[in-house]
Backbone bond lengths (Angstrom), bond angles and torsions (degrees), N, CA, C in turn:
res aa  C-N    CA-C-N  psi(-1)  N-CA   C-N-CA  omega(-1)  CA-C   N-CA-C  phi
1 M - - - 1.436 - - 1.534 108.38 -
2 E 1.284 115.72 140.29 1.454 120.39 -178.46 1.522 110.85 -89.07
3 E 1.299 115.79 163.05 1.460 122.31 -178.38 1.533 111.85 -57.34
4 V 1.323 117.30 -38.03 1.464 120.43 -178.69 1.533 110.77 -62.57
5 H 1.348 116.81 -35.16 1.466 119.65 177.60 1.531 110.70 -63.78
6 I 1.310 116.08 -49.64 1.468 120.72 -178.87 1.524 109.77 -60.60
7 N 1.328 116.89 -45.21 1.466 120.08 179.42 1.524 111.51 -61.92
8 S 1.333 116.79 -39.03 1.470 119.02 179.96 1.518 111.05 -68.52
9 F 1.337 118.05 -32.42 1.469 121.26 178.84 1.528 111.49 -66.32
10 F 1.332 116.95 -34.60 1.459 120.63 -173.30 1.524 114.25 -103.89
11 T 1.319 116.97 4.21 1.465 120.79 176.90 1.526 108.60 -100.20
12 P 1.332 118.29 129.86 1.473 119.57 178.07 1.533 110.43 -54.84
13 Q 1.314 115.99 142.83 1.473 121.65 -174.13 1.523 112.02 -56.10
14 E 1.321 117.18 -36.47 1.467 119.19 -178.61 1.537 112.53 -66.20
15 N 1.334 117.14 -14.39 1.455 121.69 178.66 1.529 113.04 -105.05
16 H 1.330 116.65 9.74 1.460 119.64 -178.46 1.528 111.70 -70.32
17 T 1.310 113.77 135.41 1.458 120.73 171.04 1.526 107.34 -84.62
18 A 1.306 117.37 172.73 1.468 120.91 175.67 1.530 109.94 -60.24
19 E 1.324 116.66 -36.85 1.467 120.78 178.95 1.534 110.82 -65.24
20 F 1.323 117.55 -42.16 1.470 121.16 178.06 1.525 110.80 -64.85
21 T 1.326 116.85 -42.38 1.470 121.19 180.00 1.514 110.87 -60.33
22 E 1.315 116.56 -41.79 1.464 120.53 177.98 1.526 110.96 -69.01
23 A 1.327 116.81 -41.30 1.464 120.78 -177.11 1.527 112.32 -65.71
24 I 1.311 117.97 -33.27 1.460 121.98 -174.99 1.530 112.62 -91.92
25 K 1.310 117.07 -6.50 1.468 122.63 -175.53 1.528 112.28 -55.49
26 H 1.319 117.97 -50.93 1.468 121.81 -178.22 1.530 110.69 -61.80
27 S 1.308 116.44 -42.38 1.467 120.86 179.01 1.522 110.95 -61.97
28 N 1.324 116.82 -45.87 1.464 120.70 179.37 1.531 111.31 -61.32
29 E 1.329 116.46 -40.44 1.470 120.31 179.00 1.526 110.81 -66.02
30 A 1.323 117.33 -42.55 1.468 121.26 179.84 1.530 110.72 -64.12
31 I 1.311 117.14 -40.78 1.473 120.76 178.76 1.522 110.39 -66.85
32 A 1.328 117.86 -41.24 1.473 120.80 178.24 1.527 110.51 -61.94
33 E 1.319 117.75 -42.97 1.467 121.26 177.46 1.526 110.69 -61.90
34 L 1.316 116.71 -43.05 1.462 121.86 179.40 1.523 110.94 -61.42
35 K 1.316 116.40 -46.77 1.468 120.60 -178.69 1.522 112.34 -67.79
36 D 1.329 117.30 -30.61 1.467 121.44 179.58 1.526 112.99 -76.62
37 A 1.308 117.45 -21.61 1.465 121.74 -175.18 1.525 111.46 -79.49
38 D 1.329 115.79 143.01 1.462 121.42 171.66 1.519 110.11 -91.99
39 V 1.341 115.39 -35.45 1.455 122.46 -178.61 1.520 108.12 -125.17
40 I 1.328 115.62 136.79 1.456 121.65 179.63 1.522 107.80 -123.44
41 V 1.312 116.97 128.33 1.459 122.49 177.37 1.525 107.34 -117.15
42 I 1.321 115.44 125.06 1.458 120.86 -179.09 1.522 108.56 -120.18
43 G 1.318 115.89 118.37 1.460 121.44 173.55 1.513 108.26 -88.57
44 A 1.331 116.40 124.40 1.453 119.71 -174.07 1.523 111.50 -137.39
45 P 1.328 117.13 94.92 1.455 117.70 171.68 1.526 109.45 -69.60
46 L 1.305 116.65 142.41 1.456 120.99 177.96 1.531 107.61 -80.58
47 Y 1.324 116.41 111.60 1.467 122.95 178.87 1.517 108.47 -112.79
48 N 1.305 117.35 120.90 1.461 120.54 176.89 1.527 111.80 48.81
49 F 1.315 115.70 42.98 1.473 125.68 177.00 1.518 114.14 75.99
50 G 1.313 118.84 2.30 1.455 121.22 -178.86 1.521 111.77 -140.96
51 I 1.315 115.88 -159.88 1.463 121.67 -177.48 1.532 110.71 -91.41
52 P 1.336 117.33 157.24 1.466 120.33 176.26 1.531 111.50 -65.65
53 S 1.308 115.82 155.25 1.464 120.89 -177.23 1.532 112.25 -62.46
54 T 1.325 117.90 -31.57 1.466 119.57 179.57 1.519 111.22 -67.40
55 L 1.326 117.61 -37.74 1.460 120.70 176.24 1.525 110.39 -68.47
56 K 1.312 116.80 -39.41 1.469 120.62 176.79 1.523 110.33 -62.67
57 A 1.322 117.71 -39.63 1.463 120.82 178.35 1.524 110.60 -62.81
58 W 1.348 117.78 -41.57 1.469 121.12 177.25 1.523 110.01 -61.00
59 I 1.318 116.96 -44.66 1.463 120.81 179.01 1.526 110.19 -61.52
60 D 1.321 117.05 -41.19 1.466 120.17 178.25 1.532 111.61 -61.26
61 H 1.315 117.06 -29.72 1.470 120.08 178.70 1.531 112.62 -81.18
62 I 1.325 117.86 -27.88 1.472 118.81 -178.13 1.520 113.51 -96.60
63 A 1.311 118.93 -19.09 1.468 121.52 179.73 1.523 109.05 -87.88
64 R 1.334 115.22 85.99 1.463 120.13 -176.46 1.520 110.94 -127.64
65 A 1.315 114.36 127.35 1.460 120.62 176.97 1.520 109.58 -57.83
66 G 1.317 114.93 135.25 1.459 120.78 -179.80 1.517 113.49 86.00
67 Q 1.321 117.41 -14.29 1.461 121.67 -179.31 1.526 111.54 -111.75
68 T 1.327 117.03 -53.87 1.465 120.89 -178.30 1.528 111.93 -115.31
69 F 1.310 117.44 -8.04 1.469 122.85 172.30 1.518 107.91 -157.33
70 R 1.309 114.34 162.96 1.470 118.77 175.94 1.514 109.07 -146.50
71 Y 1.293 114.63 160.14 1.452 121.40 175.43 1.527 107.88 -104.69
72 S 1.320 115.64 132.07 1.463 120.42 177.50 1.522 108.52 -129.33
73 E 1.311 115.35 -178.53 1.462 119.68 178.25 1.531 111.46 -63.37
74 K 1.333 117.09 -19.28 1.466 121.78 178.85 1.534 111.81 -93.44
75 G 1.320 116.98 -0.81 1.457 121.02 -178.46 1.513 111.16 108.88
76 P 1.328 117.53 -169.20 1.462 120.51 -178.21 1.522 112.11 -68.74
77 E 1.341 115.10 146.06 1.462 121.47 178.56 1.524 108.63 -135.79
78 G 1.329 115.92 127.64 1.461 120.67 176.36 1.510 110.22 -74.55
79 L 1.320 117.22 140.81 1.463 122.54 -178.15 1.529 113.15 -109.67
80 V 1.332 117.33 -1.84 1.468 121.27 179.40 1.528 106.48 -108.38
81 K 1.327 114.73 94.81 1.465 119.77 -172.80 1.522 110.93 -116.93
82 N 1.334 114.46 168.75 1.464 122.11 177.17 1.527 112.54 60.26
83 K 1.305 115.57 44.00 1.464 122.59 176.82 1.525 108.41 -118.74
84 K 1.300 116.73 143.52 1.458 122.03 171.25 1.514 106.76 -101.42
85 V 1.334 116.44 125.66 1.457 121.65 -177.65 1.528 109.27 -117.46
86 Y 1.318 115.16 131.13 1.458 121.99 173.86 1.522 108.00 -114.61
87 L 1.315 116.36 129.65 1.451 122.24 174.80 1.522 108.25 -105.54
88 A 1.307 117.20 126.32 1.458 122.83 174.73 1.522 106.25 -109.83
89 I 1.323 115.84 101.26 1.462 122.06 -173.25 1.527 109.31 -106.50
90 S 1.320 116.25 131.67 1.458 120.34 176.58 1.522 109.29 -123.54
91 S 1.327 114.63 149.99 1.466 119.05 178.74 1.518 110.17 -155.57
92 G 1.308 115.74 151.30 1.453 121.32 177.94 1.516 112.09 -69.99
93 G 1.321 116.16 -33.42 1.462 121.66 178.56 1.517 110.51 -108.33
94 V 1.315 115.92 -172.86 1.460 121.83 177.86 1.530 107.49 -104.65
95 Y 1.334 115.24 117.11 1.460 120.86 -176.27 1.522 112.98 -120.08
96 S 1.301 119.08 -6.68 1.466 120.70 -178.14 1.519 111.94 -78.39
97 E 1.326 116.73 -16.52 1.466 121.77 -179.62 1.521 108.62 -156.90
98 G 1.296 115.80 170.07 1.459 120.61 176.42 1.515 113.73 81.01
99 P 1.327 116.11 -164.25 1.468 120.48 -171.99 1.525 114.73 -66.74
100 M 1.326 118.42 -20.08 1.471 120.16 -179.30 1.524 113.42 -91.46
101 K 1.321 118.76 -5.78 1.469 122.11 -177.89 1.537 112.82 -52.40
102 P 1.333 119.29 -42.22 1.477 118.49 179.54 1.530 114.30 -61.54
103 Y 1.328 117.22 -15.85 1.463 121.21 -178.54 1.524 113.50 -92.07
104 D 1.307 117.34 -1.76 1.473 120.47 -180.00 1.524 109.45 -88.32
105 F 1.313 115.87 101.44 1.460 120.98 176.45 1.522 111.19 -101.39
106 T 1.314 117.29 -0.27 1.456 121.27 -177.69 1.522 111.31 -70.40
107 E 1.309 117.33 -61.43 1.473 120.01 -176.55 1.522 111.84 -64.45
108 S 1.325 117.37 -45.24 1.468 119.37 -178.01 1.526 111.16 -63.84
109 Y 1.332 117.52 -40.39 1.461 120.41 178.35 1.523 111.15 -64.08
110 L 1.332 116.70 -48.10 1.464 119.47 -178.59 1.529 111.28 -63.02
111 R 1.328 117.35 -42.54 1.474 119.67 177.37 1.531 110.80 -61.43
112 S 1.316 116.34 -39.55 1.470 120.34 -178.88 1.519 112.18 -68.08
113 V 1.327 117.04 -52.42 1.463 119.83 -175.10 1.527 111.30 -69.20
114 L 1.335 117.57 -39.59 1.468 119.78 177.60 1.519 110.57 -67.75
115 G 1.329 116.77 -41.32 1.455 121.04 177.05 1.520 112.21 -61.55
116 F 1.315 116.56 -37.82 1.469 121.64 177.55 1.525 110.35 -59.91
117 M 1.346 115.86 -32.90 1.461 120.47 179.17 1.534 112.12 -87.97
118 G 1.337 117.82 0.94 1.455 120.99 175.59 1.515 115.15 105.71
119 M 1.325 117.54 -3.75 1.465 120.85 -178.77 1.527 108.66 -93.98
120 T 1.321 115.77 100.87 1.463 120.61 -175.17 1.523 113.47 -114.30
121 D 1.321 118.15 -11.14 1.462 121.49 177.64 1.527 107.69 -87.96
122 I 1.337 115.15 83.90 1.463 121.88 -171.60 1.525 109.56 -121.70
123 T 1.323 115.32 130.47 1.456 121.84 174.70 1.518 107.94 -121.54
124 A 1.325 116.31 130.73 1.456 120.95 180.00 1.524 110.43 -109.91
125 Y 1.310 115.04 136.95 1.458 123.12 173.02 1.517 107.28 -122.12
126 R 1.333 115.59 144.08 1.457 119.53 -174.53 1.521 112.45 -129.43
127 A 1.322 113.75 135.69 1.462 121.80 166.08 1.517 104.14 -111.18
128 E 1.315 115.95 99.73 1.465 118.43 -175.22 1.518 111.64 -125.47
129 G 1.295 113.58 155.86 1.454 120.22 -177.03 1.518 112.72 84.94
130 V 1.334 116.57 20.86 1.474 119.48 -176.12 1.535 113.08 -70.56
131 S 1.321 118.04 -7.54 1.469 121.58 176.16 1.528 112.31 -112.03
132 I 1.311 117.20 4.06 1.463 121.32 -179.15 1.533 108.34 -97.94
133 P 1.319 117.59 120.24 1.468 120.35 -174.58 1.527 114.91 -49.03
134 D 1.307 118.64 -43.27 1.462 120.43 -178.01 1.528 113.33 -75.55
135 L 1.306 118.33 -13.70 1.471 121.54 -175.42 1.526 113.85 -113.90
136 K 1.314 117.91 -26.97 1.463 120.45 -168.89 1.525 114.14 -59.60
137 D 1.326 118.04 -31.81 1.466 119.96 -178.45 1.525 113.06 -72.97
138 V 1.325 117.35 -20.55 1.467 120.40 -178.80 1.529 113.06 -115.29
139 A 1.331 117.52 -1.93 1.464 121.32 -174.84 1.525 112.48 -58.79
140 L 1.311 117.39 -49.53 1.465 120.32 -178.99 1.527 110.71 -67.56
141 Y 1.315 117.09 -43.14 1.470 121.33 179.25 1.534 109.87 -59.04
142 K 1.320 116.14 -45.59 1.479 120.64 179.37 1.533 110.29 -61.20
143 A 1.320 117.05 -41.30 1.469 120.73 178.78 1.525 111.01 -63.15
144 I 1.308 116.79 -45.14 1.469 120.78 -179.69 1.525 110.35 -64.15
145 E 1.315 117.23 -40.53 1.467 121.54 178.31 1.528 112.43 -62.70
146 S 1.322 117.47 -26.62 1.474 120.95 -178.25 1.529 112.68 -79.25
147 I 1.312 117.41 -12.14 1.470 120.72 -176.49 1.508 110.88 -73.34
148 S 1.314 114.10 126.51 1.472 120.08 172.12 1.523 106.50 -138.42
149 L 1.299 116.00 122.74 1.474 121.00 -176.62 1.509 111.16 -102.47
């Protein structure tokens, strides 16, 4: 994110320059879409133990003080409530259990940041082991079988 984006996020709207208005446009649109949605589906491949940079960039645009969360005398409060969130997580290995579980920062990060913004009704589905010879042929099938709406 560039400096102009950060400055536009923290400058009151009545003081926005044309540059700030342009810089904050994408963020405002993403937040409006988020607030308008009843159900949110996030596809998140596990990259290097975390989320892809494009997903992180989207989160950086929607996680804005005063818009999707606020700080009060009682602490932080999420402002995006009453949403159902589905996470579709894929990985080459198995990270939901076993020895690699401590390396999965995808689900825990998404639950944390979305929860901070008020979205706590989150269900995660996983297609994992797609690079493991003994698992890759059934990984997607197993993930689909786990879905219950």
